[in-house]
C-alpha positions as CSV (number, residue, x, y, z in Angstrom):
1,M,-8.4,15.5,-138.7
2,R,-11.5,13.8,-140.7
3,I,-13.6,16.3,-138.3
4,L,-11.9,19.3,-138.8
5,V,-11.8,18.9,-142.8
6,G,-16.1,17.6,-142.3
7,T,-16.3,21.2,-140.3
8,H,-14.6,23.4,-143.2
9,L,-16.6,21.7,-145.7
10,R,-20.2,22.4,-143.7
11,S,-19.0,26.0,-142.8
12,L,-18.4,26.7,-146.4
13,R,-21.5,25.2,-147.5
14,E,-24.0,26.8,-145.3
15,A,-22.0,30.1,-145.7
16,K,-23.0,29.3,-149.5
17,K,-26.5,29.0,-148.5
18,V,-26.1,25.4,-150.7
19,T,-28.4,22.5,-149.6
20,R,-27.0,18.9,-148.5
21,E,-28.9,17.8,-151.3
22,Q,-27.3,20.1,-153.6
23,A,-24.1,19.2,-152.4
24,A,-24.6,15.6,-152.7
25,Y,-25.9,16.0,-156.2
26,A,-22.2,17.7,-157.2
27,I,-20.6,15.0,-156.4
28,R,-22.7,12.4,-157.7
29,G,-23.6,11.4,-154.3
30,S,-26.1,11.0,-151.6
31,H,-27.6,13.3,-149.2
32,S,-26.2,10.4,-146.4
33,K,-23.1,10.6,-147.8
34,I,-22.5,14.6,-147.3
35,S,-23.5,14.1,-143.8
36,R,-20.7,11.6,-143.4
37,M,-18.3,13.9,-144.9
38,E,-19.3,16.8,-142.6
39,G,-19.3,14.9,-139.6
40,G,-15.7,13.1,-140.4
41,R,-17.4,9.9,-140.1
42,C,-15.4,9.0,-143.6
43,S,-12.5,9.0,-145.7
44,F,-12.2,12.0,-148.3
45,K,-12.4,10.9,-152.5
46,M,-10.5,14.1,-153.2
47,R,-12.6,14.6,-156.7
48,D,-15.5,15.3,-154.5
49,V,-14.0,17.6,-152.1
50,E,-12.6,19.7,-155.3
51,D,-15.9,19.5,-156.8
52,L,-17.0,20.6,-153.4
53,L,-14.9,23.5,-153.1
54,T,-15.8,24.7,-156.8
55,L,-19.6,24.4,-156.0
56,Y,-18.9,26.8,-152.8
57,G,-17.1,29.3,-154.7
58,V,-13.9,28.5,-153.6
59,V,-11.7,28.4,-156.9
60,G,-8.6,30.1,-156.4
61,R,-5.7,27.9,-156.0
62,A,-4.2,29.5,-152.8
63,E,-7.6,29.1,-151.3
64,R,-8.3,25.4,-152.1
65,A,-4.7,24.4,-151.1
66,P,-5.1,24.4,-147.4
67,L,-7.9,22.2,-147.7
68,L,-6.9,19.7,-149.9
69,L,-3.9,19.2,-148.3
70,L,-5.8,18.9,-144.8
71,A,-8.1,16.1,-146.9
72,E,-4.8,14.2,-148.0
73,Q,-3.2,14.0,-144.3
74,A,-6.7,13.4,-142.8
75,N,-6.7,10.4,-145.4
76,Q,-3.9,8.8,-143.9
77,P,-3.9,5.7,-141.9
78,G,-3.7,6.1,-138.6
79,W,-0.7,4.5,-136.3
80,W,-3.1,2.0,-135.1
81,Q,-3.6,0.3,-138.6
82,D,-1.0,-1.9,-137.3
83,Y,-3.8,-3.7,-134.8
84,R,-6.4,-3.1,-137.4
85,D,-7.8,-6.7,-136.4
86,L,-7.7,-5.9,-133.0
87,V,-9.8,-3.0,-132.8
88,P,-13.6,-3.0,-133.6
89,D,-14.7,0.0,-135.6
90,W,-16.7,2.1,-133.2
91,F,-12.9,2.1,-131.1
92,E,-11.0,2.8,-133.9
93,E,-12.9,6.4,-134.1
94,F,-12.1,6.5,-130.7
95,L,-8.4,6.1,-131.2
96,G,-8.2,9.2,-133.7
97,L,-10.0,11.3,-131.4
98,E,-7.6,10.4,-128.6
99,H,-4.8,11.0,-130.3
100,D,-5.8,14.7,-131.7
101,A,-7.0,16.0,-128.9
102,E,-5.4,18.7,-126.8
103,L,-7.0,18.0,-123.4
104,I,-8.6,14.1,-122.3
105,R,-10.7,14.4,-119.2
106,T,-12.3,10.8,-117.9
107,H,-13.9,9.7,-115.1
108,E,-13.3,5.5,-114.2
109,I,-15.6,3.7,-112.1
110,Q,-14.2,0.2,-112.5
111,Y,-10.7,-0.1,-113.6
112,V,-7.6,2.7,-113.8
113,P,-7.5,4.8,-116.7
114,G,-5.9,2.8,-119.9
115,L,-3.6,5.8,-120.2
116,L,-2.5,5.3,-116.8
117,Q,-2.2,1.4,-117.0
118,T,1.1,-0.5,-116.1
119,E,2.0,-3.5,-118.5
120,E,0.7,-5.9,-115.8
121,Y,-1.9,-4.4,-114.5
122,A,-3.5,-4.1,-118.3
123,R,-2.8,-7.6,-119.1
124,A,-4.8,-8.7,-116.2
125,V,-7.4,-6.6,-116.9
126,I,-7.6,-7.7,-120.6
127,A,-7.5,-11.3,-119.8
128,R,-10.3,-11.1,-117.9
129,G,-12.0,-9.1,-120.2
130,H,-11.2,-11.6,-123.4
131,C,-11.5,-14.8,-121.5
132,G,-10.4,-17.5,-124.2
133,E,-8.3,-15.6,-126.4
134,S,-5.0,-16.7,-127.0
135,R,-1.9,-15.7,-125.5
136,E,-0.5,-13.7,-128.5
137,R,-3.6,-11.8,-128.9
138,I,-3.8,-10.9,-125.4
139,E,-0.1,-9.4,-125.9
140,Q,-1.1,-8.0,-129.2
141,R,-4.0,-5.9,-127.4
142,V,-1.5,-5.0,-123.9
143,E,0.8,-3.5,-126.9
144,L,-2.0,-1.5,-128.2
145,R,-2.7,0.0,-125.2
146,M,1.3,0.7,-123.9
147,R,1.2,2.5,-127.7
148,R,-1.7,5.2,-126.6
149,Q,0.3,5.8,-123.8
150,E,3.3,7.3,-125.7
151,F,1.5,9.9,-127.3
152,L,0.0,11.1,-123.8
153,G,2.0,14.0,-122.9
154,A,3.3,15.0,-126.7
155,S,2.5,18.1,-128.4
156,G,0.7,19.4,-125.4
157,R,-1.6,16.7,-124.6
158,R,-3.1,16.7,-120.9
159,L,-5.0,14.0,-119.0
160,W,-7.5,14.9,-116.4
161,A,-8.7,11.8,-114.4
162,I,-10.7,11.2,-111.8
163,V,-10.6,7.8,-110.6
164,D,-13.3,6.3,-108.4
165,E,-12.1,4.7,-105.2
166,G,-13.5,1.5,-105.7
167,A,-11.2,1.1,-108.8
168,L,-8.2,1.8,-106.6
169,R,-9.3,-1.4,-104.4
170,R,-10.6,-4.0,-107.0
171,M,-8.3,-6.6,-107.3
172,A,-6.2,-7.3,-110.8
173,G,-3.7,-9.4,-111.3
174,G,-2.8,-10.0,-107.4
175,R,-1.5,-7.8,-104.5
176,D,2.0,-7.1,-106.7
177,V,1.0,-5.9,-109.6
178,M,-1.4,-3.7,-107.7
179,R,1.2,-2.0,-105.5
180,A,3.2,-1.7,-108.7
181,Q,-0.2,0.3,-110.1
182,L,-0.9,2.4,-107.5
183,G,2.9,3.5,-107.3
184,H,2.6,4.0,-110.8
185,L,-0.1,6.1,-110.0
186,I,1.6,8.8,-107.6
187,E,4.6,8.9,-110.1
188,M,1.8,10.2,-113.1
189,A,0.4,12.3,-110.5
190,G,3.5,14.1,-110.1
191,L,3.5,15.2,-113.8
192,K,2.9,18.3,-115.0
193,H,0.7,17.3,-118.0
194,V,-1.5,14.9,-115.8
195,A,-4.0,15.8,-113.1
196,L,-5.5,13.3,-111.1
197,Q,-8.1,12.8,-108.5
198,V,-9.3,9.8,-106.5
199,L,-13.2,10.0,-105.4
200,P,-13.5,8.8,-102.1
201,F,-16.1,6.5,-101.0
202,S,-17.1,9.0,-98.5
203,V,-17.9,11.7,-101.0
204,E,-22.0,12.0,-101.5
205,V,-22.5,13.0,-105.2
206,A,-25.0,11.7,-107.7
207,V,-23.3,9.3,-110.1
208,G,-26.0,6.5,-110.3
209,G,-26.3,4.3,-113.2
210,I,-23.1,6.6,-114.8
211,G,-20.2,4.1,-116.5
212,P,-16.9,5.6,-117.8
213,V,-17.0,9.2,-119.4
214,T,-14.5,10.5,-121.6
215,L,-14.4,14.0,-123.1
216,L,-12.2,15.3,-125.6
217,R,-11.4,18.8,-126.3
218,F,-9.2,19.6,-129.4
219,P,-6.8,22.6,-130.0
220,Q,-8.9,24.0,-133.1
221,A,-11.3,26.3,-131.8
222,E,-13.8,24.9,-134.2
223,L,-14.0,21.9,-133.1
224,D,-16.8,21.4,-130.3
225,D,-15.7,18.6,-127.5
226,I,-16.7,15.4,-128.0
227,V,-18.1,12.8,-125.2
228,Y,-17.1,9.0,-125.8
229,L,-19.2,6.6,-123.7
230,E,-17.9,3.2,-123.6
231,Q,-20.4,0.1,-123.8
232,L,-20.2,-3.4,-123.5
233,A,-20.3,-4.1,-127.0
234,G,-20.0,-0.8,-128.7
235,A,-19.7,2.9,-127.6
236,Q,-21.7,6.5,-128.1
237,Y,-20.3,9.7,-129.1
238,L,-21.8,12.6,-128.2
239,T,-21.1,16.0,-130.2
240,K,-23.9,18.2,-129.7
241,D,-23.7,20.6,-127.1
242,T,-27.3,19.7,-125.7
243,E,-25.6,16.3,-125.2
244,V,-22.2,17.2,-124.1
245,R,-23.3,19.9,-121.5
246,P,-24.3,17.5,-119.1
247,Y,-21.3,15.2,-118.8
248,R,-19.1,18.4,-119.0
249,R,-21.2,19.4,-115.9
250,L,-20.5,15.8,-114.4
251,L,-16.7,15.9,-114.6
252,D,-16.9,19.5,-113.2
253,E,-19.0,18.2,-109.9
254,L,-16.8,15.4,-109.4
255,S,-13.8,17.3,-109.9
256,V,-15.2,19.7,-107.0
257,H,-15.9,17.0,-104.8
258,A,-13.1,15.0,-105.2
259,P,-9.9,15.8,-103.3
260,P,-7.6,18.2,-105.2
261,P,-4.8,16.8,-107.0
262,K,-1.8,17.5,-104.7
263,D,-3.4,15.3,-102.2
264,T,-3.8,12.1,-104.8
265,P,-0.6,10.8,-103.4
266,R,-1.1,10.8,-99.8
267,I,-4.7,9.1,-100.8
268,L,-2.8,6.4,-103.0
269,R,-0.2,5.6,-100.5
270,E,-2.8,5.1,-98.0
271,I,-4.4,2.4,-100.2
272,M,-1.4,1.2,-101.1
273,D,-0.5,0.4,-97.0
274,E,-4.0,-1.2,-96.8
275,L,-3.4,-4.1,-99.8
């Protein structure tokens, strides 16, 4: 929602041919502050939004009210605030984007996507990645992941996941946990809002050097797709079309090379039989 407000503010500024420096002067701020506001990378002071609207010629109450209301809503804390001490800043932004996205496209190579994990599988994966943490904090992280899943399918949200076969054969939590996880994937593959494909070892497609990729698409036409690339101790967010386009092309290519979603239950059962 912050990105949406920022996009509106940028459009208004550009339509009036106001520079970022001029806008910054009007709100007693800096060029970088305007950039952060327009990029949705900070909360909004309502006084700043009001002053910018005046500068951009939006003076009528009826014209100003929708954007001011949107800015107030954007300032409201997200559902994940209860887990703030667990969530690094670079991942907090993703939680907001994931929550507001209409379509989530993802390619996973090491693990089952978080939105499709069972509680037991998630616990095993999280414990592996957070060695030394207390059991209480591990359980809080599991709870956070389960909370993310509650929003999947709500308000028309859709998930299109392409999972590498290696992720489905990599043991996490033991044989029983893996069998339960594969069974859960079979169930999820049958849902209307989930498209699940498995990329087999036999498929020859160039994905070398590519880690997990998530592309987020939003219902608002004025918002462009965003690519999220998670790294070991941080994340990269790609917003420019020239940056996003290669990853959109990659996901399209993988979806063509992988067997269609209707074949996924059969593939999963075959893997289960081999466990």
